[in-house]
C-alpha positions, 0 to 999 in steps of 0.5 A: 724100340723096333730093334731086333736082337740075336744072342748065342749059346748053349741052353742046358737043363738045370736040375734043383733039389727042393726046398734048399736040400743038398745034392747029396741029400736029393731024392728029386730035383726041379727041373728049369731051362736057362743058361746066360744067353738063353735067359737074356733071350727070354728077359728081352723078348719078355720085355717086348723086343723080337729076339732070335736065339742060336744054339743046338740040341739033340733031336729028342724030347728034351731038345724040343721042350727047351725050344717050347719054353723060349717060344712060350716067352717070346723067342725065336729059337734057330737051333741045330738039331745035332748031338745026342743029348742036352747039356745038364746042370746040377744047382744046390741053393745055398742058405745064410752062410752056406753058399750055393753049388753048381756041378756041370754035365755038358761035355759031348753036348749037342751044342759042343758039336758046332763048328765054324762054317756050319751057321750062316751068319750073314742070314742070321744077322741079315735083319738084326741091329744087336748081337749079344754073347758071353764068355761061357760060350768061348770057355767050353772049347777051343772050337767054340771060341774059334766060331764065336769069333766068325760070328763076331766078324760078320756082325761088326762088318754088318754094323751090328751092336755088339754086347757081351757078358764076360761071365768068367767061370773058372770051372769051365776053362779046362781046354788047355788055354786062359781066359785072357788068351781068348777073351781079348781076340773076342772082346776087340769087336764089342760096344757094351762090357758087362764084367768087374775089375777082379776079371781085369787080369784074368779074361781081359789081359789087361794089367790092374795095378793095386789100388786102382778104381773103378773108373781108372780100370775101365778107362784102361779097358777102353784103350785096350778096346777102343770100340767099347763105348760103354762098360757096366758092372753089378756089385754085391755087398754084405752078402750071403746066400740068403740077403745081399744089398747090390747095385751097379755102375756104367762107365761111358768114357766120360763119367762113371755113374752109380745106381741106387743100392737095394737091400734084397732078403729072403733071396728065392733064387739068384741064378740068373741075376746077371743075365737079368741085368744084362737084358735090362741094360740092353732094353735100357740102353736101346730105349733110352740111349741119351740117359744112361743113368735111367738105362742103369736103373732099370737094369739093377731093378730088374736084377733086384726082381729077379732074386724073387723068381725061382728058375733061371729066367726073369719074370719081371714085367717092364711095367714091374721093373718100372714100378720098382724103380718108381719106389713101389716095392716093399712087398705090397700086394698089387690089387 
């Protein structure tokens, strides 16, 4: 359990109207910090794993506040202080049949000023065993995609396990490249991938025929990217903004395993649920490397609990997740 993890990505300021108000109604906002790779880092640190988070923030109070939040979870941030602003996103909580909505304001952020050869990846990875990234970073600019590639080449050469969440956000790919022109060149370095079969062609460039099962699609991904050892996916059913049923699966190249299904009602906040799952599957595969079923059950229980927690970051502990895995759910008061 001494695995040392590095994650890389942008940390954002999140502003959400309280009480499920619409953005057009807002006169005040609840403030959080987060975003994909930062959320994963914070969850893993809360699980007790040593984690470094690589990013860039402005040299002002917002930059320092975001880093202080990460430190409060036990993350070691390595932040380049440059640029003029922290990226922002506004999140409108949905309710019932009204979906949630995200509005990004992250252009010209400090993170966007990072470039190749600015980061000494060999030093960053010197004491690391695992590197995690997501498809959000290369979606922001060609320069950040190239920086991500630089990190992946070094991480692979140094023997780190590499994981990625495809995290396809169509509204972020604005610089003239489609995801399937960029992502395959990055995913080829990965050992573990989180994604859904609907992302096969538009993100990975792997053709999917009508009616193909998840097992067939994931097997084709492994043929296209032979370094992959595990592919995992989450599934939402009967979903609206207030109530979901969810489960997950993992393909290890031999069999497709399925988790139990959870009915998640009265959702408090679903932002970061995928990141909670990603942190859970990383922790699970590190803790139970020969028991993929248990690793999967841990991850899906983690994402289930995240739906009950405000903000981007999953505050559930290992003991709470294990308790849910063992059937101690139902919202009973712990005394």
